[in-house]
N, C-alpha and C positions, 0 to 999 in steps of 0.2 A: 468642309462636306465630307460625308459619307462616301465609301466607296459604293457607289450608284452603278448599277446593273444598268444597259442600254435599254430605255422601254421598248417596250412590243411597238414598233408604225412608228417610230417618231420620227420627225423630221431630223434628215442628217444633226439627227438629235439624241475666401471669398470676401473676394472678399473683404474688408475690410472692414466701414463703419456699419452699422448695425442697421436695424427695423426700429426705425420709430414710427410708432401707428397714433392714429385721432384717437385711437381708444386700446388697453393692450388686448390682443389675441388671446384666447383661452386655448385649451388642447382639444374643445369642438368644434373650434372654431375655424374653417379654412381659409386660408389667406386670399384666397383665388376664388369667386362662386361665376355662376351664373356662364359656362362655356357654351359655347354655338359654333356649329362648324358656317363661316358666312360664305365660303363659296365651297363647294365640289369642284377639282380639276378632272383633266380625262386622261389621265395616265397613259391612253394611246395612242393620245394625241403629241407626247412628250412634258406635257405640262407638270412637272417634276420640280416644285418650287423649295429654292434653295437660300432664296436671302431676300430681305423686304426692305426699302423705304416708306415714311410713313408723308402722308400731303398735311398740311393744315385742316383739311376741311374731315380729316378722319377717311379717307379714300388713302390707298396703298397702293407701291408699284413694287413687284417681285418681280426675281430672276427666272425663268424658266429656264432649266440648265441644260437639258438635251434637246429643246427645242431652237435653243439659240434666241432664247424671246427676252423682251421686257414688257410684261403686261403690268395693264393696270386691273385696280379690280375697285370697286364704285362701295361707300358704305352701306349698301345697299344687296351689294354681292355679287354687280354684274361684272366680268370680264372680256376685258379687248385688249388686244397686242395692241404694245405702242412700236415696238420696232423689232426686226430679225438680224441679228448679223449674221452680216456675208459667210456663207458656207468654204469650208475648207476643202480640198481635194483629196491631199492626201492626211489627215489629222493625225497623229499621233501624241496626243495627251499623255504625259504623266499616270501609270494607274487605270484613269477612263477610256484609253485610248482611242477619243471621240471629243471634239469641238463643244466647251461645254461652257454657258454664262451664269458666273457662281457671284460674286460677291456686288452689291450698292449700295450706292450712295447719293442722296439729295443734295443740293447746291439751296439757297435762302432763294436763289431765281429760278426756280424748278426746274435748271440743270440736274441731268444725272450722269453719271459715273458708273460704270461698271467694269468688272473683270471678264475677261474673256481667254480663256486656255485653249489651246491646239495644237500645242509639239511644235509648230511653226511660226512663224515671223508675226505672223498676225493675232500671236499671244502678248496680252499689256492689259492699259488701261484703254476704254472708250468712253467717248462723251458721244451722251445724247442731248444735244440742245431742243428747247420747243421749235417746233416746228419743223429743223433738219434728221438729218439722215445721221445715223451714227458716223463716228471717225475717230479713229483713233489716236491719241495725244500721248501714248508711250510703250516705247516697247519693254516687253521682258526678257528672260530665256525662255528658250523654248522649249526646253528642258523641265521647267518647273511647274507650281502647278498654283499661278494664282487664285488664293481661295476668297478670304474674308477682304474688305474693304472699308476703309475710314476715312472722311474727310474732317480737315481743319480748316476752318475757313478763315479765322483770325492768322495762320501761317502762314496761308496759302495751298499748303499740301495735302495729300493723300496718301494713303501709308496703307500695304497690299500685304496679305498674311501669303507666302508660300508654304504650302504644305508639305512639296514635295524638297526643298533647298534647304529648309529650316530657318529661313531670312524674313526678314520686315524690310519691305522698301519702302521708300518716299521719292513719291513722284509730285512735281511740281504740279498744283489744280493749273495753270493754265497747260501745259504740257511740255515735255521735255525730255530730258536725261533719267531716268530711274535712279537710283542709289543703295547700296546697299544698307539700311539705316541700322538692322542688328537684327546678331543671328548667333548661333552658337548650340550647345546641345540645349540648353531650354526648350530651344524652339523648334529641335529639332525632331522626327518620329523617329520611332526607337528604331533599333540594328538588327533585331531578330521578332521572331514570332512570341508571341501574337500579334504583334504589331501590323499594321495595315497599312504606315507606309503615310499616315498623315499626322502631321504636326504641327507647325501652327496654323493656326483654321482663322478663328474667327477673331474680330477687331475692333475695337471700341477706343475712343478718344476720352479724357475724362479729363478737365482741367488740364495741370501740366505732365500730365502722363498718360503712356498707350497704354492700355490693357488687351491682352491675349492670350487666347484658349488656346493648350493644346492637346489635339483630338486621343494620340498615343498614350500619352502621360496621364490625360488624367487630368491635369492641370489650370487652374487658369493664374496667366500672369501680367505682375506690372512694369513695367520699364517705365521711369521719370525723363520728360523731356529737359535736355539741360538749357539754360541760358541762350547759350549759342548754337540751340537749337539739336545738336547731336544725343545719342541714346545715353541714360544713364544704366547702370549695373541691372539687369534683368532681377526680381522678385517673385520666387511662389509666391501665391497669396492664397491660393487653395487648391487642394489634393482630393483623390480616390472621387475626382466625375467622371468614372468611365461614361466613354463614347461622348464627353461633351464638343458640340459643335458650336455655334454661335451663340449670343447673349447680347442684354440689353441692361443697362442701369434703370430700375423702374423709381427714384426719386434723385432730390439734390446731393444725395453721399454716397456711397458706396457696395452696396449689397446690388447687390447682381440675380438676374433670373438668367438662369442658363440651359437650353435646352441640348437634353442627352438624349442625342440620335439611338442609339442601337436600346436603350431602356424605355424607348417609350415615356419619357418622362421631361416636363418642366422643374426645375428645382429652384429654389430660392438658397443661394450661401449667405449666410447673416458674418458677424466681426467675427463672434467668437468661435467661429469654425463649425457650427452646426450649417446641416445641409436638408431641407424640409422642401418633400415632393407637395407639388401645388398642381401639377394638373397629371394623368396618365391618359392612358389610350382610353380607359372609358368615359373620358372625356372627349372621345377623338383624334387624338393623339398620332397620329401614321409614320414614324421615325422624322418628330419635329428638328428640323433645319434653326430656324434662329429665334429670335423673340426680339417684339419691338414694344415700345408701352410709350402713348398720348396719352397725361393725365393719368385717370383711373382703368383706360384701357387696355388691355395686353393683345396684341396680336401673334398667332405661332403661326406661320409658314409648315407642311408638312409634306414630306415628300415622297414618303412609299415608295423607300424604293429597297427596303426588303420584304414588308409585310405586302407588298404589290397590291395594297388595297385604299382605296379613297384617298389620292394626295387633295391635300384642302388648307385653305385658311383659316382657323379658328379664331375667337373672339372672345374674351375672359374680362372680368372684373375685379379689379384689386379691391377688398374689403377695409382696407384702409390704407390712406397713404404711406407714404414710405418717405423719410426725411433724411436723417443723418443715421 
């Protein structure tokens, strides 16, 4: 997530294996087409979408950072609030100074998991089971900024990217004690200007590895998961991705669609190191924060954190299926 100014009136609130297309794209064929805004959101109401999880029916759940909400967006653009996380009397979240809901992940049974950053003991991973109120299932350090969140149901664990502490935390899916799974300079924010203080940001599980973006360093990282579950050495898979936030894998391979927040772009990172812009502000992006893909549909939330214009959820279409 970017360094977000508090919205007015808010409630207390690459790389890898490349692109394989059904038919080769030419220089004149866009890779992503038919962009449209599915839902325009309310900046004054704190509806600054930070992260997204998709349902099988094409609907989406998004976190509204400063409203402390989890919202559901139907495939025809209707928005309703699923839950609001409890207010914190004296929030002291590093960098942001307000309580914010950040990453989100969905289990196969519809259970949602979110990161809540408050600067208090409420900081950690929270669970929203269908029909229940949100509950905290794991505590994380109050002086950290839990940001991206990924679920590995096969191993029964969640991974949390802590942007301030430069750490990937591992949390049992059932709840319990968080452990520092990976840390180091590659995951940390830059120590001096022009750093914004945001290191590890987005996180995704891909087969036997965990991928992480580092906003300050503009990098995309891969961390192998060893047979015993421990983290292998951090590998830098792409660089030069200024303002990278969260990202997604748009196929069965390792090509990545990444949201470049400060540049108002979504880019495709290929195996040969080339980066192609596929969506821009002209398509409706306004500080994009994350990307999700189901089939050939691309979902991009925009928080309008610095543009201050039109937070939204944008949909687009992949022209070609992306394989290896």
